[in-house]
C-alpha positions in Angstrom: 0.0 0.1 0.0 1.4 3.5 -0.9 2.3 5.8 1.9 0.8 8.8 0.0 -2.2 8.8 -2.4 -1.9 11.8 -4.8 -4.5 13.3 -7.1 -3.3 14.5 -10.3 -5.4 16.9 -12.4 -3.3 17.3 -15.6 -5.9 19.8 -17.0 -5.3 21.8 -20.3 -2.8 22.6 -23.0 0.6 21.5 -21.8 -0.7 20.2 -18.4 -0.6 16.6 -19.3 3.0 16.8 -20.4 4.3 18.5 -17.5 2.1 16.4 -15.1 3.9 13.3 -16.6 7.1 14.7 -15.6 6.1 15.6 -12.1 4.8 12.0 -11.6 8.1 10.6 -13.2 10.2 12.6 -10.7 8.0 11.8 -7.7 8.2 8.2 -8.4 12.0 8.4 -8.7 12.2 10.3 -5.5 9.9 7.8 -3.6 12.2 5.0 -4.8 15.3 6.8 -3.7 14.1 7.6 -0.3 12.0 4.6 0.5 8.5 5.4 0.5 5.5 4.8 -1.9 3.3 7.1 -4.1 0.1 6.3 -5.8 -1.4 8.4 -8.4 -5.1 8.9 -9.4 -5.7 11.0 -12.6 -8.8 13.1 -13.2 -9.8 14.6 -16.5 -11.2 17.9 -15.2 -10.4 20.3 -17.9 -11.9 22.6 -20.7 -12.4 19.4 -22.8 -14.6 18.0 -20.2 -16.5 21.4 -20.0 -17.2 21.3 -23.8 -18.4 17.6 -23.4 -20.5 17.9 -20.2 -20.9 21.5 -19.4 -18.8 21.4 -16.3 -15.0 21.7 -15.6 -15.5 19.1 -12.9 -18.2 17.0 -11.3 -20.4 18.2 -8.3 -18.8 15.9 -6.0 -15.2 16.9 -6.9 -14.4 18.0 -3.4 -15.7 14.8 -1.8 -13.3 12.9 -4.2 -10.3 15.0 -3.5 -10.9 15.0 0.3 -9.5 11.3 0.4 -6.1 12.2 -1.0 -2.9 13.2 0.8 -2.1 16.1 -1.7 -3.2 17.4 -5.1 -1.0 18.1 -8.2 -2.6 20.4 -10.7 -1.0 20.8 -14.2 -2.6 23.9 -15.8 -6.2 25.0 -16.0 -7.5 27.1 -19.0 -7.7 27.3 -22.8 -9.6 30.7 -23.7 -10.0 29.4 -27.3 -12.3 26.7 -26.0 -13.8 28.1 -22.6 -13.6 31.6 -21.3 -11.1 32.1 -18.6 -13.4 33.5 -16.1 -15.4 30.0 -16.4 -12.5 27.7 -16.4 -10.7 29.5 -13.5 -13.7 28.7 -11.3 -12.5 25.1 -11.0 -9.2 26.3 -9.4 -11.0 28.7 -7.1 -13.4 26.1 -6.1 -10.7 23.8 -4.8 -8.8 26.8 -3.2 -11.8 28.0 -1.3 -13.5 24.8 -0.9 -10.3 23.2 1.0 -9.6 26.5 2.8 -6.2 26.7 1.2 -5.7 30.2 2.5 -2.1 30.3 1.8 -0.5 30.6 -1.6 3.3 29.8 -1.2 5.7 30.9 -3.7 9.4 30.4 -3.2 11.6 32.5 -5.4 15.1 31.0 -5.9 17.5 31.0 -8.6 19.2 27.7 -9.7 22.8 27.8 -10.6 23.4 27.7 -14.3 20.0 29.5 -15.1 20.2 32.8 -16.6 17.9 35.8 -15.5 17.2 39.0 -17.2 17.4 40.7 -13.8 21.3 41.2 -13.2 20.9 41.8 -9.4 19.6 38.3 -9.0 22.1 35.6 -8.3 21.8 32.0 -6.8 23.5 33.5 -3.7 21.3 36.7 -3.4 17.9 35.4 -4.2 16.0 33.5 -1.6 12.5 35.0 -1.2 9.3 33.3 0.0 6.0 35.2 -0.8 3.1 34.3 1.3 -0.1 35.3 -0.5 -3.6 35.3 1.0 -5.5 32.8 -1.3 -9.3 32.7 -0.5 -10.6 36.2 0.1 -9.4 39.8 -0.6 -9.8 41.2 -4.0 -10.6 37.9 -5.5 -13.7 37.2 -3.3 -16.1 37.3 -6.2 -18.4 39.8 -4.6 -20.1 42.5 -6.8 -21.9 42.6 -10.2 -22.5 44.5 -13.4 -25.6 46.8 -13.5 -27.4 48.4 -16.1 -25.5 46.5 -18.7 -25.7 47.6 -22.2 -26.9 51.2 -21.2 -24.8 54.4 -21.1 -25.2 54.2 -17.2 -23.6 50.7 -17.0 -21.3 50.2 -14.1 -19.5 47.3 -12.3 -18.7 46.7 -8.7 -15.9 44.4 -7.7 -15.7 44.4 -3.9 -12.8 43.1 -1.8 -13.5 41.2 1.4 -10.9 41.4 4.2 -11.9 39.5 7.4 -9.8 39.8 10.5 -9.6 35.9 10.6 -8.3 35.8 6.9 -5.8 38.6 7.5 -4.5 37.3 10.8 -4.1 33.8 9.9 -2.0 34.3 6.6 0.1 37.1 8.3 0.8 34.7 11.2 1.9 32.0 8.8 4.3 34.4 7.1 5.9 35.1 10.6 6.1 31.4 11.4 8.0 30.9 7.9 10.2 33.7 8.5 11.1 32.2 12.1 11.6 28.7 10.5 13.8 29.9 7.7 15.9 32.1 10.0 17.4 33.7 7.0 18.8 36.6 9.0 20.3 34.2 11.5 21.4 36.6 14.3 20.7 35.9 18.0 18.3 39.0 18.3 16.7 38.8 14.8 16.1 35.5 13.0 14.0 36.7 10.0 12.3 39.6 8.3 8.6 40.0 7.3 7.7 42.5 4.5 4.2 43.8 4.6 3.1 44.5 0.9 0.4 46.9 1.0 -1.2 50.0 -0.7 -2.7 51.7 2.3 -2.0 55.1 1.0 -4.8 54.6 -1.6 -6.9 51.8 -0.4 -8.1 53.5 2.8 -10.5 50.8 4.2 -9.1 47.3 3.1 -5.4 48.0 3.3 -5.4 50.2 6.3 -7.3 47.3 7.9 -4.6 44.8 6.6 -1.9 46.9 8.1 -3.4 47.2 11.5 -3.8 43.2 11.7 -0.2 43.1 10.5 1.0 45.2 13.3 -0.9 43.2 15.9 0.5 40.0 14.7 4.0 41.4 14.5 4.0 42.4 18.1 3.9 38.9 19.3 7.1 38.0 17.1 9.9 40.1 18.7 12.6 37.9 16.9 11.3 38.9 13.4 12.2 42.2 11.9 9.3 43.9 10.0 9.2 46.1 6.9 6.4 47.9 4.9 6.4 48.4 1.3 3.7 49.8 -1.1 3.1 47.3 -3.9 4.1 49.6 -6.6 7.4 50.5 -4.9 8.1 46.8 -4.1 8.2 45.8 -7.7 11.1 48.2 -8.0 12.9 47.2 -5.0 12.7 43.5 -5.6 14.6 44.0 -8.8 16.9 46.6 -7.2 17.7 44.7 -4.1 16.5 41.1 -4.1 18.9 40.1 -1.5 17.2 42.2 1.0 14.0 40.3 1.1 13.1 37.3 3.2 9.4 36.6 3.7 6.9 38.9 1.9 3.2 38.8 2.9 0.6 40.1 0.6 -3.2 40.2 -0.2 -4.6 38.0 -3.0 -4.2 40.6 -5.9 -0.8 42.0 -4.8 0.6 38.6 -4.2 -0.6 37.4 -7.7 1.2 40.5 -9.3 4.6 40.2 -7.5 5.1 36.6 -7.8 5.1 37.0 -11.6 7.8 39.4 -11.1 9.4 36.9 -8.9 9.3 34.3 -11.7 11.5 36.6 -14.0 13.8 37.0 -11.2 14.5 33.2 -10.9 14.8 32.9 -14.7 11.2 32.7 -16.2 7.9 31.0 -15.7 9.6 27.7 -16.3 11.0 27.6 -12.9 7.9 29.2 -10.9 6.0 26.9 -8.8 3.3 27.4 -6.0 1.6 25.6 -3.3 -2.0 26.2 -2.2 -1.8 25.3 1.3 -4.3 24.4 4.2 -1.8 24.7 7.1 -3.9 22.7 9.6 -4.2 19.7 7.3 -8.0 19.6 7.7 -8.0 19.5 3.8 -5.4 18.3 1.1 -3.2 21.0 -0.2 -2.6 21.5 -3.9 0.6 22.2 -5.8 1.1 23.5 -9.4 3.5 25.3 -11.7 2.4 29.0 -12.3 3.2 29.1 -15.9 -0.4 28.5 -17.3 -1.5 25.9 -19.9 0.1 27.5 -23.0 -2.2 25.9 -25.7 -0.1 26.9 -28.6 2.7 24.4 -27.5 0.4 21.6 -26.7 1.9 18.3 -27.6 5.4 19.8 -28.8 7.4 18.9 -25.8 8.8 22.5 -25.5 7.7 23.4 -22.0 10.2 23.4 -19.3 9.2 20.9 -16.5 11.3 22.4 -13.8 8.2 24.4 -12.3 6.2 21.3 -12.2 9.1 19.4 -10.6 9.5 22.2 -8.0 5.8 21.9 -7.2 6.6 18.2 -6.6 9.3 19.3 -4.2 7.0 21.6 -2.4 4.4 18.8 -2.0 6.9 16.3 -0.7 8.1 18.9 1.8 4.5 19.6 2.9 3.9 15.9 3.4 6.9 15.7 5.8 9.4 14.1 3.3 11.9 16.8 4.0 14.9 14.7 3.2 13.4 13.7 -0.2 12.4 17.2 -1.0 16.0 18.4 -0.3 17.4 15.6 -2.4 15.1 16.5 -5.3 16.1 20.1 -5.0 19.8 19.0 -5.3 19.0 17.0 -8.2 17.5 19.9 -10.0 20.3 22.3 -9.1 22.9 19.8 -10.4 21.1 19.1 -13.6 20.7 22.9 -14.2 24.2 23.5 -13.4 25.6 21.0 -15.7 23.8 22.4 -18.6 23.6 19.3 -20.5 19.9 19.2 -20.9 17.9 22.4 -21.4 14.5 23.3 -22.8 14.2 26.2 -25.4 13.1 28.8 -23.0 16.6 28.6 -21.6 18.5 28.3 -24.7 18.5 24.5 -25.2 17.0 22.1 -27.6 15.8 19.2 -25.2 12.2 18.2 -24.8 10.0 18.5 -21.8 10.5 14.6 -21.4 14.2 14.7 -21.8 14.7 17.3 -19.1 12.2 15.4 -16.8 14.0 12.1 -17.3 17.6 13.6 -16.6 16.4 14.9 -13.2 14.8 11.6 -12.4 17.9 9.6 -13.5 20.1 11.9 -11.4 17.9 11.2 -8.3 18.1 7.5 -8.9 21.9 7.6 -9.2 22.3 9.5 -5.9 
């Protein structure tokens, strides 16, 4: 019997290709470190929507509840289904399983080029903690008097004390665990990404909760940055940042910038975390489904493999996760296999196999 049952939702576009490499590497890691994994695949996608009128069945959450974790490939293909419809599948899992933390590590592997010259493997080690279930993406509002000259839309952000407090506290706990600053008095730093100069209700409220939480972490240094300025400072001084905590919208924006710091979307992965373990957490590359590359083997699988590493770490297989990270770093540093996004000619499968083989040989 497997130690871990993993639900795999390959999704749309290149999703099945990168999901295959994620499973390949998870299997290689499990063999190397002595635990078992079992995969169940689900065809929840835009193609399913076209066939059945639903991205996933009504009982999808009941089905997923029985798994230890979820791997999601990519959701969305606007040529088939409008994005605001296909995205509901992702949001339904995030909100239904109270995955209130979106976790985005931003690191640069040796041998990987980045367009941001201030980012180096030595200087870039940032963890973005993004609120994942409310805020600006709460889905509250509507379009009124549509089709008339007086038409207007309201999109209401919802910021609850509980929602703000728990994600901010998680960020402080992560800073304490990372101990990036490592001095006797101050072990880490949490930067509050805000916009309270303009958003005089929601972000002022958020800032107040941040200050309340910070008071109970005297060993953690705090910092505040307006989101527009932060996009500049992340490029100028990436080495300064440790943990950044942000609302749903702002976290979404700055993590795409983070992907460029670490060499491109092909290296960027995220976890949708329910820290209490009441529900399974979900892990995914953040690069999207790239429908135009479907079936071409062009997409970099490292983001999906990094998502696998995060999943193993979350499941408590910390040695295996560290071993997988070393295998990816060594493969990238060697430069013998590279997909086109980083100047190579190798396929998605060839890169995935190279990492798996390095793991098995370790």
